[in-house]
mmCIF file as Biopython writes it, N, C-alpha, C and O atoms, coordinates in Angstrom:
data_model
#
loop_
_atom_site.group_PDB
_atom_site.id
_atom_site.type_symbol
_atom_site.label_atom_id
_atom_site.label_alt_id
_atom_site.label_comp_id
_atom_site.label_asym_id
_atom_site.label_entity_id
_atom_site.label_seq_id
_atom_site.pdbx_PDB_ins_code
_atom_site.Cartn_x
_atom_site.Cartn_y
_atom_site.Cartn_z
_atom_site.occupancy
_atom_site.B_iso_or_equiv
_atom_site.auth_seq_id
_atom_site.auth_asym_id
_atom_site.pdbx_PDB_model_num
ATOM 1   N N  . MET A ? 1  ? -16.423 -87.788 -116.721 1.0 0.0 1  A 1 
ATOM 2   C CA . MET A ? 1  ? -16.665 -87.988 -115.306 1.0 0.0 1  A 1 
ATOM 3   C C  . MET A ? 1  ? -15.328 -88.016 -114.580 1.0 0.0 1  A 1 
ATOM 4   O O  . MET A ? 1  ? -14.367 -88.618 -115.060 1.0 0.0 1  A 1 
ATOM 5   N N  . LYS A ? 2  ? -15.267 -87.372 -113.439 1.0 0.0 2  A 1 
ATOM 6   C CA . LYS A ? 2  ? -14.035 -87.325 -112.671 1.0 0.0 2  A 1 
ATOM 7   C C  . LYS A ? 2  ? -13.766 -88.668 -112.012 1.0 0.0 2  A 1 
ATOM 8   O O  . LYS A ? 2  ? -14.680 -89.423 -111.678 1.0 0.0 2  A 1 
ATOM 9   N N  . ASN A ? 3  ? -12.494 -88.934 -111.839 1.0 0.0 3  A 1 
ATOM 10  C CA . ASN A ? 3  ? -12.072 -90.142 -111.162 1.0 0.0 3  A 1 
ATOM 11  C C  . ASN A ? 3  ? -12.372 -90.002 -109.666 1.0 0.0 3  A 1 
ATOM 12  O O  . ASN A ? 3  ? -11.848 -89.089 -109.027 1.0 0.0 3  A 1 
ATOM 13  N N  . PRO A ? 4  ? -13.205 -90.887 -109.087 1.0 0.0 4  A 1 
ATOM 14  C CA . PRO A ? 4  ? -13.560 -90.753 -107.667 1.0 0.0 4  A 1 
ATOM 15  C C  . PRO A ? 4  ? -12.356 -90.894 -106.742 1.0 0.0 4  A 1 
ATOM 16  O O  . PRO A ? 4  ? -12.313 -90.270 -105.682 1.0 0.0 4  A 1 
ATOM 17  N N  . LYS A ? 5  ? -11.383 -91.704 -107.134 1.0 0.0 5  A 1 
ATOM 18  C CA . LYS A ? 5  ? -10.195 -91.883 -106.302 1.0 0.0 5  A 1 
ATOM 19  C C  . LYS A ? 5  ? -9.384  -90.592 -106.254 1.0 0.0 5  A 1 
ATOM 20  O O  . LYS A ? 5  ? -8.849  -90.232 -105.205 1.0 0.0 5  A 1 
ATOM 21  N N  . SER A ? 6  ? -9.293  -89.899 -107.376 1.0 0.0 6  A 1 
ATOM 22  C CA . SER A ? 6  ? -8.558  -88.639 -107.436 1.0 0.0 6  A 1 
ATOM 23  C C  . SER A ? 6  ? -9.270  -87.565 -106.618 1.0 0.0 6  A 1 
ATOM 24  O O  . SER A ? 6  ? -8.621  -86.802 -105.903 1.0 0.0 6  A 1 
ATOM 25  N N  . THR A ? 7  ? -10.578 -87.500 -106.714 1.0 0.0 7  A 1 
ATOM 26  C CA . THR A ? 7  ? -11.352 -86.526 -105.946 1.0 0.0 7  A 1 
ATOM 27  C C  . THR A ? 7  ? -11.211 -86.782 -104.454 1.0 0.0 7  A 1 
ATOM 28  O O  . THR A ? 7  ? -11.041 -85.846 -103.673 1.0 0.0 7  A 1 
ATOM 29  N N  . PHE A ? 8  ? -11.280 -88.035 -104.061 1.0 0.0 8  A 1 
ATOM 30  C CA . PHE A ? 8  ? -11.124 -88.400 -102.646 1.0 0.0 8  A 1 
ATOM 31  C C  . PHE A ? 8  ? -9.739  -88.016 -102.151 1.0 0.0 8  A 1 
ATOM 32  O O  . PHE A ? 8  ? -9.598  -87.474 -101.054 1.0 0.0 8  A 1 
ATOM 33  N N  . SER A ? 9  ? -8.719  -88.292 -102.950 1.0 0.0 9  A 1 
ATOM 34  C CA . SER A ? 9  ? -7.353  -87.973 -102.572 1.0 0.0 9  A 1 
ATOM 35  C C  . SER A ? 9  ? -7.167  -86.467 -102.401 1.0 0.0 9  A 1 
ATOM 36  O O  . SER A ? 9  ? -6.526  -86.032 -101.444 1.0 0.0 9  A 1 
ATOM 37  N N  . LYS A ? 10 ? -7.713  -85.676 -103.303 1.0 0.0 10 A 1 
ATOM 38  C CA . LYS A ? 10 ? -7.607  -84.222 -103.197 1.0 0.0 10 A 1 
ATOM 39  C C  . LYS A ? 10 ? -8.358  -83.704 -101.976 1.0 0.0 10 A 1 
ATOM 40  O O  . LYS A ? 10 ? -7.895  -82.779 -101.308 1.0 0.0 10 A 1 
ATOM 41  N N  . THR A ? 11 ? -9.501  -84.289 -101.682 1.0 0.0 11 A 1 
ATOM 42  C CA . THR A ? 11 ? -10.290 -83.872 -100.525 1.0 0.0 11 A 1 
ATOM 43  C C  . THR A ? 11 ? -9.540  -84.168 -99.227  1.0 0.0 11 A 1 
ATOM 44  O O  . THR A ? 11 ? -9.488  -83.322 -98.335  1.0 0.0 11 A 1 
ATOM 45  N N  . ILE A ? 12 ? -8.970  -85.344 -99.119  1.0 0.0 12 A 1 
ATOM 46  C CA . ILE A ? 12 ? -8.220  -85.720 -97.918  1.0 0.0 12 A 1 
ATOM 47  C C  . ILE A ? 12 ? -6.985  -84.836 -97.771  1.0 0.0 12 A 1 
ATOM 48  O O  . ILE A ? 12 ? -6.657  -84.411 -96.663  1.0 0.0 12 A 1 
ATOM 49  N N  . GLY A ? 13 ? -6.303  -84.558 -98.869  1.0 0.0 13 A 1 
ATOM 50  C CA . GLY A ? 13 ? -5.126  -83.692 -98.825  1.0 0.0 13 A 1 
ATOM 51  C C  . GLY A ? 13 ? -5.465  -82.293 -98.361  1.0 0.0 13 A 1 
ATOM 52  O O  . GLY A ? 13 ? -4.765  -81.725 -97.524  1.0 0.0 13 A 1 
ATOM 53  N N  . THR A ? 14 ? -6.536  -81.735 -98.901  1.0 0.0 14 A 1 
ATOM 54  C CA . THR A ? 14 ? -6.973  -80.401 -98.505  1.0 0.0 14 A 1 
ATOM 55  C C  . THR A ? 14 ? -7.384  -80.380 -97.037  1.0 0.0 14 A 1 
ATOM 56  O O  . THR A ? 14 ? -7.040  -79.449 -96.308  1.0 0.0 14 A 1 
ATOM 57  N N  . LEU A ? 15 ? -8.105  -81.386 -96.608  1.0 0.0 15 A 1 
ATOM 58  C CA . LEU A ? 15 ? -8.526  -81.481 -95.212  1.0 0.0 15 A 1 
ATOM 59  C C  . LEU A ? 15 ? -7.315  -81.565 -94.284  1.0 0.0 15 A 1 
ATOM 60  O O  . LEU A ? 15 ? -7.300  -80.933 -93.227  1.0 0.0 15 A 1 
ATOM 61  N N  . PHE A ? 16 ? -6.309  -82.333 -94.668  1.0 0.0 16 A 1 
ATOM 62  C CA . PHE A ? 16 ? -5.099  -82.463 -93.863  1.0 0.0 16 A 1 
ATOM 63  C C  . PHE A ? 16 ? -4.382  -81.127 -93.729  1.0 0.0 16 A 1 
ATOM 64  O O  . PHE A ? 16 ? -3.932  -80.774 -92.639  1.0 0.0 16 A 1 
ATOM 65  N N  . ILE A ? 17 ? -4.270  -80.387 -94.817  1.0 0.0 17 A 1 
ATOM 66  C CA . ILE A ? 17 ? -3.592  -79.083 -94.779  1.0 0.0 17 A 1 
ATOM 67  C C  . ILE A ? 17 ? -4.360  -78.104 -93.896  1.0 0.0 17 A 1 
ATOM 68  O O  . ILE A ? 17 ? -3.757  -77.391 -93.094  1.0 0.0 17 A 1 
ATOM 69  N N  . VAL A ? 18 ? -5.672  -78.064 -94.034  1.0 0.0 18 A 1 
ATOM 70  C CA . VAL A ? 18 ? -6.487  -77.155 -93.222  1.0 0.0 18 A 1 
ATOM 71  C C  . VAL A ? 18 ? -6.368  -77.520 -91.741  1.0 0.0 18 A 1 
ATOM 72  O O  . VAL A ? 18 ? -6.200  -76.636 -90.901  1.0 0.0 18 A 1 
ATOM 73  N N  . LEU A ? 19 ? -6.453  -78.794 -91.417  1.0 0.0 19 A 1 
ATOM 74  C CA . LEU A ? 19 ? -6.332  -79.212 -90.015  1.0 0.0 19 A 1 
ATOM 75  C C  . LEU A ? 19 ? -4.935  -78.924 -89.468  1.0 0.0 19 A 1 
ATOM 76  O O  . LEU A ? 19 ? -4.795  -78.551 -88.304  1.0 0.0 19 A 1 
ATOM 77  N N  . ALA A ? 20 ? -3.911  -79.089 -90.284  1.0 0.0 20 A 1 
ATOM 78  C CA . ALA A ? 20 ? -2.551  -78.799 -89.828  1.0 0.0 20 A 1 
ATOM 79  C C  . ALA A ? 20 ? -2.405  -77.326 -89.484  1.0 0.0 20 A 1 
ATOM 80  O O  . ALA A ? 20 ? -1.761  -76.986 -88.492  1.0 0.0 20 A 1 
ATOM 81  N N  . ILE A ? 21 ? -2.988  -76.454 -90.282  1.0 0.0 21 A 1 
ATOM 82  C CA . ILE A ? 21 ? -2.896  -75.019 -90.019  1.0 0.0 21 A 1 
ATOM 83  C C  . ILE A ? 21 ? -3.721  -74.641 -88.787  1.0 0.0 21 A 1 
ATOM 84  O O  . ILE A ? 21 ? -3.262  -73.868 -87.946  1.0 0.0 21 A 1 
ATOM 85  N N  . VAL A ? 22 ? -4.920  -75.177 -88.683  1.0 0.0 22 A 1 
ATOM 86  C CA . VAL A ? 22 ? -5.803  -74.829 -87.571  1.0 0.0 22 A 1 
ATOM 87  C C  . VAL A ? 22 ? -5.279  -75.382 -86.247  1.0 0.0 22 A 1 
ATOM 88  O O  . VAL A ? 22 ? -5.330  -74.691 -85.229  1.0 0.0 22 A 1 
ATOM 89  N N  . CYS A ? 23 ? -4.784  -76.601 -86.247  1.0 0.0 23 A 1 
ATOM 90  C CA . CYS A ? 23 ? -4.362  -77.245 -85.000  1.0 0.0 23 A 1 
ATOM 91  C C  . CYS A ? 23 ? -3.014  -76.746 -84.498  1.0 0.0 23 A 1 
ATOM 92  O O  . CYS A ? 23 ? -2.706  -76.934 -83.321  1.0 0.0 23 A 1 
ATOM 93  N N  . THR A ? 24 ? -2.205  -76.125 -85.332  1.0 0.0 24 A 1 
ATOM 94  C CA . THR A ? 24 ? -0.889  -75.686 -84.888  1.0 0.0 24 A 1 
ATOM 95  C C  . THR A ? 24 ? -0.874  -74.237 -84.425  1.0 0.0 24 A 1 
ATOM 96  O O  . THR A ? 24 ? 0.177   -73.738 -84.025  1.0 0.0 24 A 1 
ATOM 97  N N  . THR A ? 25 ? -1.995  -73.557 -84.466  1.0 0.0 25 A 1 
ATOM 98  C CA . THR A ? 25 ? -1.985  -72.146 -84.101  1.0 0.0 25 A 1 
ATOM 99  C C  . THR A ? 25 ? -1.867  -71.908 -82.602  1.0 0.0 25 A 1 
ATOM 100 O O  . THR A ? 25 ? -1.495  -70.809 -82.190  1.0 0.0 25 A 1 
ATOM 101 N N  . SER A ? 26 ? -2.170  -72.894 -81.784  1.0 0.0 26 A 1 
ATOM 102 C CA . SER A ? 26 ? -2.128  -72.659 -80.343  1.0 0.0 26 A 1 
ATOM 103 C C  . SER A ? 26 ? -1.158  -73.595 -79.613  1.0 0.0 26 A 1 
ATOM 104 O O  . SER A ? 26 ? -1.337  -73.844 -78.421  1.0 0.0 26 A 1 
ATOM 105 N N  . LEU A ? 27 ? -0.164  -74.104 -80.281  1.0 0.0 27 A 1 
ATOM 106 C CA . LEU A ? 27 ? 0.802   -74.991 -79.638  1.0 0.0 27 A 1 
ATOM 107 C C  . LEU A ? 27 ? 1.836   -74.196 -78.860  1.0 0.0 27 A 1 
ATOM 108 O O  . LEU A ? 27 ? 2.257   -73.125 -79.297  1.0 0.0 27 A 1 
ATOM 109 N N  . ASN A ? 28 ? 2.238   -74.706 -77.729  1.0 0.0 28 A 1 
ATOM 110 C CA . ASN A ? 28 ? 3.308   -74.123 -76.931  1.0 0.0 28 A 1 
ATOM 111 C C  . ASN A ? 28 ? 4.332   -75.206 -76.643  1.0 0.0 28 A 1 
ATOM 112 O O  . ASN A ? 28 ? 4.021   -76.396 -76.686  1.0 0.0 28 A 1 
ATOM 113 N N  . ALA A ? 29 ? 5.547   -74.788 -76.351  1.0 0.0 29 A 1 
ATOM 114 C CA . ALA A ? 29 ? 6.593   -75.745 -76.038  1.0 0.0 29 A 1 
ATOM 115 C C  . ALA A ? 29 ? 6.257   -76.476 -74.740  1.0 0.0 29 A 1 
ATOM 116 O O  . ALA A ? 29 ? 5.518   -75.964 -73.899  1.0 0.0 29 A 1 
ATOM 117 N N  . GLN A ? 30 ? 6.798   -77.656 -74.595  1.0 0.0 30 A 1 
ATOM 118 C CA . GLN A ? 30 ? 6.537   -78.476 -73.419  1.0 0.0 30 A 1 
ATOM 119 C C  . GLN A ? 30 ? 7.228   -77.886 -72.189  1.0 0.0 30 A 1 
ATOM 120 O O  . GLN A ? 30 ? 8.335   -77.358 -72.287  1.0 0.0 30 A 1 
ATOM 121 N N  . ALA A ? 31 ? 6.575   -77.979 -71.042  1.0 0.0 31 A 1 
ATOM 122 C CA . ALA A ? 31 ? 7.145   -77.479 -69.785  1.0 0.0 31 A 1 
ATOM 123 C C  . ALA A ? 31 ? 8.335   -78.341 -69.381  1.0 0.0 31 A 1 
ATOM 124 O O  . ALA A ? 31 ? 8.370   -79.531 -69.695  1.0 0.0 31 A 1 
ATOM 125 N N  . PRO A ? 32 ? 9.299   -77.762 -68.696  1.0 0.0 32 A 1 
ATOM 126 C CA . PRO A ? 32 ? 10.467  -78.538 -68.260  1.0 0.0 32 A 1 
ATOM 127 C C  . PRO A ? 32 ? 10.081  -79.590 -67.233  1.0 0.0 32 A 1 
ATOM 128 O O  . PRO A ? 32 ? 9.058   -79.446 -66.564  1.0 0.0 32 A 1 
ATOM 129 N N  . PRO A ? 33 ? 10.880  -80.647 -67.094  1.0 0.0 33 A 1 
ATOM 130 C CA . PRO A ? 33 ? 10.575  -81.683 -66.103  1.0 0.0 33 A 1 
ATOM 131 C C  . PRO A ? 33 ? 10.589  -81.114 -64.682  1.0 0.0 33 A 1 
ATOM 132 O O  . PRO A ? 33 ? 11.337  -80.182 -64.386  1.0 0.0 33 A 1 
ATOM 133 N N  . GLY A ? 34 ? 9.785   -81.662 -63.837  1.0 0.0 34 A 1 
ATOM 134 C CA . GLY A ? 34 ? 9.730   -81.207 -62.457  1.0 0.0 34 A 1 
ATOM 135 C C  . GLY A ? 34 ? 8.589   -80.235 -62.215  1.0 0.0 34 A 1 
ATOM 136 O O  . GLY A ? 34 ? 8.366   -79.830 -61.074  1.0 0.0 34 A 1 
ATOM 137 N N  . GLY A ? 35 ? 7.869   -79.854 -63.241  1.0 0.0 35 A 1 
ATOM 138 C CA . GLY A ? 35 ? 6.717   -78.992 -63.083  1.0 0.0 35 A 1 
ATOM 139 C C  . GLY A ? 35 ? 7.019   -77.544 -62.792  1.0 0.0 35 A 1 
ATOM 140 O O  . GLY A ? 35 ? 6.176   -76.854 -62.218  1.0 0.0 35 A 1 
ATOM 141 N N  . ALA A ? 36 ? 8.185   -77.053 -63.162  1.0 0.0 36 A 1 
ATOM 142 C CA . ALA A ? 36 ? 8.503   -75.638 -62.936  1.0 0.0 36 A 1 
ATOM 143 C C  . ALA A ? 36 ? 7.601   -74.781 -63.810  1.0 0.0 36 A 1 
ATOM 144 O O  . ALA A ? 36 ? 7.569   -74.941 -65.030  1.0 0.0 36 A 1 
ATOM 145 N N  . THR A ? 37 ? 6.873   -73.875 -63.181  1.0 0.0 37 A 1 
ATOM 146 C CA . THR A ? 37 ? 5.921   -73.055 -63.934  1.0 0.0 37 A 1 
ATOM 147 C C  . THR A ? 37 ? 6.377   -71.606 -64.068  1.0 0.0 37 A 1 
ATOM 148 O O  . THR A ? 37 ? 5.621   -70.776 -64.574  1.0 0.0 37 A 1 
ATOM 149 N N  . ASP A ? 38 ? 7.579   -71.281 -63.633  1.0 0.0 38 A 1 
ATOM 150 C CA . ASP A ? 38 ? 8.034   -69.895 -63.697  1.0 0.0 38 A 1 
ATOM 151 C C  . ASP A ? 38 ? 8.718   -69.556 -65.027  1.0 0.0 38 A 1 
ATOM 152 O O  . ASP A ? 38 ? 9.261   -68.461 -65.172  1.0 0.0 38 A 1 
ATOM 153 N N  . THR A ? 39 ? 8.701   -70.467 -65.985  1.0 0.0 39 A 1 
ATOM 154 C CA . THR A ? 39 ? 9.327   -70.227 -67.285  1.0 0.0 39 A 1 
ATOM 155 C C  . THR A ? 39 ? 8.303   -69.668 -68.260  1.0 0.0 39 A 1 
ATOM 156 O O  . THR A ? 39 ? 7.097   -69.805 -68.056  1.0 0.0 39 A 1 
ATOM 157 N N  . GLN A ? 40 ? 8.789   -69.043 -69.311  1.0 0.0 40 A 1 
ATOM 158 C CA . GLN A ? 40 ? 7.913   -68.509 -70.359  1.0 0.0 40 A 1 
ATOM 159 C C  . GLN A ? 40 ? 7.654   -69.589 -71.405  1.0 0.0 40 A 1 
ATOM 160 O O  . GLN A ? 40 ? 8.566   -70.323 -71.785  1.0 0.0 40 A 1 
ATOM 161 N N  . ASP A ? 41 ? 6.419   -69.683 -71.863  1.0 0.0 41 A 1 
ATOM 162 C CA . ASP A ? 41 ? 6.091   -70.611 -72.941  1.0 0.0 41 A 1 
ATOM 163 C C  . ASP A ? 41 ? 6.583   -70.028 -74.266  1.0 0.0 41 A 1 
ATOM 164 O O  . ASP A ? 41 ? 6.626   -68.812 -74.449  1.0 0.0 41 A 1 
ATOM 165 N N  . VAL A ? 42 ? 6.946   -70.909 -75.170  1.0 0.0 42 A 1 
ATOM 166 C CA . VAL A ? 42 ? 7.421   -70.490 -76.479  1.0 0.0 42 A 1 
ATOM 167 C C  . VAL A ? 42 ? 6.342   -70.823 -77.503  1.0 0.0 42 A 1 
ATOM 168 O O  . VAL A ? 42 ? 6.055   -72.000 -77.725  1.0 0.0 42 A 1 
ATOM 169 N N  . PRO A ? 43 ? 5.736   -69.817 -78.133  1.0 0.0 43 A 1 
ATOM 170 C CA . PRO A ? 43 ? 4.712   -70.104 -79.141  1.0 0.0 43 A 1 
ATOM 171 C C  . PRO A ? 43 ? 5.352   -70.658 -80.413  1.0 0.0 43 A 1 
ATOM 172 O O  . PRO A ? 43 ? 6.393   -70.173 -80.858  1.0 0.0 43 A 1 
ATOM 173 N N  . LEU A ? 44 ? 4.728   -71.661 -80.981  1.0 0.0 44 A 1 
ATOM 174 C CA . LEU A ? 44 ? 5.242   -72.286 -82.191  1.0 0.0 44 A 1 
ATOM 175 C C  . LEU A ? 44 ? 4.355   -71.987 -83.400  1.0 0.0 44 A 1 
ATOM 176 O O  . LEU A ? 44 ? 4.518   -72.623 -84.442  1.0 0.0 44 A 1 
ATOM 177 N N  . ASP A ? 45 ? 3.442   -71.057 -83.295  1.0 0.0 45 A 1 
ATOM 178 C CA . ASP A ? 45 ? 2.445   -70.894 -84.344  1.0 0.0 45 A 1 
ATOM 179 C C  . ASP A ? 45 ? 2.949   -70.166 -85.590  1.0 0.0 45 A 1 
ATOM 180 O O  . ASP A ? 45 ? 2.766   -70.683 -86.691  1.0 0.0 45 A 1 
ATOM 181 N N  . GLY A ? 46 ? 3.565   -69.009 -85.473  1.0 0.0 46 A 1 
ATOM 182 C CA . GLY A ? 46 ? 3.904   -68.204 -86.647  1.0 0.0 46 A 1 
ATOM 183 C C  . GLY A ? 46 ? 4.866   -68.873 -87.600  1.0 0.0 46 A 1 
ATOM 184 O O  . GLY A ? 46 ? 4.581   -68.977 -88.793  1.0 0.0 46 A 1 
ATOM 185 N N  . GLY A ? 47 ? 5.996   -69.327 -87.100  1.0 0.0 47 A 1 
ATOM 186 C CA . GLY A ? 47 ? 6.993   -69.947 -87.952  1.0 0.0 47 A 1 
ATOM 187 C C  . GLY A ? 47 ? 6.546   -71.284 -88.504  1.0 0.0 47 A 1 
ATOM 188 O O  . GLY A ? 47 ? 6.852   -71.624 -89.647  1.0 0.0 47 A 1 
ATOM 189 N N  . LEU A ? 48 ? 5.824   -72.040 -87.697  1.0 0.0 48 A 1 
ATOM 190 C CA . LEU A ? 48 ? 5.368   -73.352 -88.137  1.0 0.0 48 A 1 
ATOM 191 C C  . LEU A ? 48 ? 4.333   -73.234 -89.250  1.0 0.0 48 A 1 
ATOM 192 O O  . LEU A ? 48 ? 4.356   -74.009 -90.206  1.0 0.0 48 A 1 
ATOM 193 N N  . ILE A ? 49 ? 3.432   -72.273 -89.130  1.0 0.0 49 A 1 
ATOM 194 C CA . ILE A ? 49 ? 2.432   -72.069 -90.180  1.0 0.0 49 A 1 
ATOM 195 C C  . ILE A ? 49 ? 3.105   -71.618 -91.475  1.0 0.0 49 A 1 
ATOM 196 O O  . ILE A ? 49 ? 2.746   -72.082 -92.557  1.0 0.0 49 A 1 
ATOM 197 N N  . ALA A ? 50 ? 4.074   -70.721 -91.366  1.0 0.0 50 A 1 
ATOM 198 C CA . ALA A ? 50 ? 4.800   -70.273 -92.559  1.0 0.0 50 A 1 
ATOM 199 C C  . ALA A ? 50 ? 5.525   -71.448 -93.214  1.0 0.0 50 A 1 
ATOM 200 O O  . ALA A ? 50 ? 5.572   -71.539 -94.441  1.0 0.0 50 A 1 
ATOM 201 N N  . LEU A ? 51 ? 6.088   -72.345 -92.406  1.0 0.0 51 A 1 
ATOM 202 C CA . LEU A ? 51 ? 6.774   -73.510 -92.937  1.0 0.0 51 A 1 
ATOM 203 C C  . LEU A ? 51 ? 5.800   -74.454 -93.648  1.0 0.0 51 A 1 
ATOM 204 O O  . LEU A ? 51 ? 6.109   -74.963 -94.725  1.0 0.0 51 A 1 
ATOM 205 N N  . VAL A ? 52 ? 4.640   -74.687 -93.058  1.0 0.0 52 A 1 
ATOM 206 C CA . VAL A ? 52 ? 3.640   -75.574 -93.668  1.0 0.0 52 A 1 
ATOM 207 C C  . VAL A ? 52 ? 3.132   -74.979 -94.977  1.0 0.0 52 A 1 
ATOM 208 O O  . VAL A ? 52 ? 3.007   -75.694 -95.971  1.0 0.0 52 A 1 
ATOM 209 N N  . ILE A ? 53 ? 2.841   -73.687 -94.989  1.0 0.0 53 A 1 
ATOM 210 C CA . ILE A ? 53 ? 2.352   -73.045 -96.212  1.0 0.0 53 A 1 
ATOM 211 C C  . ILE A ? 53 ? 3.433   -73.071 -97.295  1.0 0.0 53 A 1 
ATOM 212 O O  . ILE A ? 53 ? 3.142   -73.332 -98.462  1.0 0.0 53 A 1 
ATOM 213 N N  . GLY A ? 54 ? 4.665   -72.803 -96.909  1.0 0.0 54 A 1 
ATOM 214 C CA . GLY A ? 54 ? 5.760   -72.850 -97.874  1.0 0.0 54 A 1 
ATOM 215 C C  . GLY A ? 54 ? 5.952   -74.242 -98.447  1.0 0.0 54 A 1 
ATOM 216 O O  . GLY A ? 54 ? 6.166   -74.394 -99.650  1.0 0.0 54 A 1 
ATOM 217 N N  . ALA A ? 55 ? 5.877   -75.262 -97.596  1.0 0.0 55 A 1 
ATOM 218 C CA . ALA A ? 55 ? 6.024   -76.637 -98.063  1.0 0.0 55 A 1 
ATOM 219 C C  . ALA A ? 55 ? 4.881   -77.028 -98.996  1.0 0.0 55 A 1 
ATOM 220 O O  . ALA A ? 55 ? 5.103   -77.716 -99.993  1.0 0.0 55 A 1 
ATOM 221 N N  . ALA A ? 56 ? 3.661   -76.596 -98.682  1.0 0.0 56 A 1 
ATOM 222 C CA . ALA A ? 56 ? 2.524   -76.898 -99.548  1.0 0.0 56 A 1 
ATOM 223 C C  . ALA A ? 56 ? 2.678   -76.209 -100.903 1.0 0.0 56 A 1 
ATOM 224 O O  . ALA A ? 56 ? 2.407   -76.816 -101.940 1.0 0.0 56 A 1 
ATOM 225 N N  . ALA A ? 57 ? 3.106   -74.960 -100.903 1.0 0.0 57 A 1 
ATOM 226 C CA . ALA A ? 57 ? 3.301   -74.240 -102.163 1.0 0.0 57 A 1 
ATOM 227 C C  . ALA A ? 57 ? 4.401   -74.885 -102.997 1.0 0.0 57 A 1 
ATOM 228 O O  . ALA A ? 57 ? 4.272   -75.004 -104.215 1.0 0.0 57 A 1 
ATOM 229 N N  . TYR A ? 58 ? 5.480   -75.300 -102.344 1.0 0.0 58 A 1 
ATOM 230 C CA . TYR A ? 58 ? 6.572   -75.962 -103.053 1.0 0.0 58 A 1 
ATOM 231 C C  . TYR A ? 58 ? 6.095   -77.292 -103.647 1.0 0.0 58 A 1 
ATOM 232 O O  . TYR A ? 58 ? 6.456   -77.632 -104.774 1.0 0.0 58 A 1 
ATOM 233 N N  . GLY A ? 59 ? 5.295   -78.034 -102.901 1.0 0.0 59 A 1 
ATOM 234 C CA . GLY A ? 59 ? 4.756   -79.297 -103.404 1.0 0.0 59 A 1 
ATOM 235 C C  . GLY A ? 59 ? 3.851   -79.098 -104.602 1.0 0.0 59 A 1 
ATOM 236 O O  . GLY A ? 59 ? 3.914   -79.864 -105.564 1.0 0.0 59 A 1 
ATOM 237 N N  . VAL A ? 60 ? 3.007   -78.074 -104.555 1.0 0.0 60 A 1 
ATOM 238 C CA . VAL A ? 60 ? 2.122   -77.778 -105.685 1.0 0.0 60 A 1 
ATOM 239 C C  . VAL A ? 60 ? 2.944   -77.398 -106.904 1.0 0.0 60 A 1 
ATOM 240 O O  . VAL A ? 60 ? 2.640   -77.830 -108.016 1.0 0.0 60 A 1 
ATOM 241 N N  . LYS A ? 61 ? 3.980   -76.598 -106.708 1.0 0.0 61 A 1 
ATOM 242 C CA . LYS A ? 61 ? 4.848   -76.188 -107.818 1.0 0.0 61 A 1 
ATOM 243 C C  . LYS A ? 61 ? 5.518   -77.395 -108.443 1.0 0.0 61 A 1 
ATOM 244 O O  . LYS A ? 61 ? 5.570   -77.510 -109.667 1.0 0.0 61 A 1 
ATOM 245 N N  . LYS A ? 62 ? 6.031   -78.298 -107.619 1.0 0.0 62 A 1 
ATOM 246 C CA . LYS A ? 62 ? 6.696   -79.502 -108.124 1.0 0.0 62 A 1 
ATOM 247 C C  . LYS A ? 62 ? 5.719   -80.388 -108.906 1.0 0.0 62 A 1 
ATOM 248 O O  . LYS A ? 62 ? 6.079   -80.953 -109.938 1.0 0.0 62 A 1 
ATOM 249 N N  . LEU A ? 63 ? 4.488   -80.505 -108.411 1.0 0.0 63 A 1 
ATOM 250 C CA . LEU A ? 63 ? 3.490   -81.324 -109.111 1.0 0.0 63 A 1 
ATOM 251 C C  . LEU A ? 63 ? 3.118   -80.705 -110.458 1.0 0.0 63 A 1 
ATOM 252 O O  . LEU A ? 63 ? 2.942   -81.419 -111.445 1.0 0.0 63 A 1 
ATOM 253 N N  . ARG A ? 64 ? 3.001   -79.391 -110.495 1.0 0.0 64 A 1 
ATOM 254 C CA . ARG A ? 64 ? 2.662   -78.731 -111.767 1.0 0.0 64 A 1 
ATOM 255 C C  . ARG A ? 64 ? 3.828   -78.796 -112.754 1.0 0.0 64 A 1 
ATOM 256 O O  . ARG A ? 64 ? 3.608   -78.926 -113.958 1.0 0.0 64 A 1 
ATOM 257 N N  . ASP A ? 65 ? 5.046   -78.708 -112.265 1.0 0.0 65 A 1 
ATOM 258 C CA . ASP A ? 65 ? 6.217   -78.814 -113.144 1.0 0.0 65 A 1 
ATOM 259 C C  . ASP A ? 65 ? 6.365   -80.226 -113.706 1.0 0.0 65 A 1 
ATOM 260 O O  . ASP A ? 65 ? 6.883   -80.408 -114.808 1.0 0.0 65 A 1 
ATOM 261 N N  . LYS A ? 66 ? 5.917   -81.207 -112.964 1.0 0.0 66 A 1 
ATOM 262 C CA . LYS A ? 66 ? 6.027   -82.589 -113.388 1.0 0.0 66 A 1 
ATOM 263 C C  . LYS A ? 66 ? 5.129   -82.879 -114.588 1.0 0.0 66 A 1 
ATOM 264 O O  . LYS A ? 66 ? 5.460   -83.710 -115.434 1.0 0.0 66 A 1 
ATOM 265 N N  . LYS A ? 67 ? 3.986   -82.184 -114.656 1.0 0.0 67 A 1 
ATOM 266 C CA . LYS A ? 67 ? 3.055   -82.381 -115.774 1.0 0.0 67 A 1 
ATOM 267 C C  . LYS A ? 67 ? 3.569   -81.652 -116.938 1.0 0.0 67 A 1 
ATOM 268 O O  . LYS A ? 67 ? 2.949   -81.672 -118.001 1.0 0.0 67 A 1 
#
């Protein structure tokens, strides 16, 4: 029988990673003070998602190497 604590931990971890990827796809940089709207927004989605995926892959590799 699987350890319920381990299953719960894996489920929460997976949910966190999925939410991090989904919620960061539409982020834009904050507008400058004073409400100036003539500036261009800077999308943070592509690089941030690549960073999160890379960090997750590195973490999985480290955990597997530890065993």
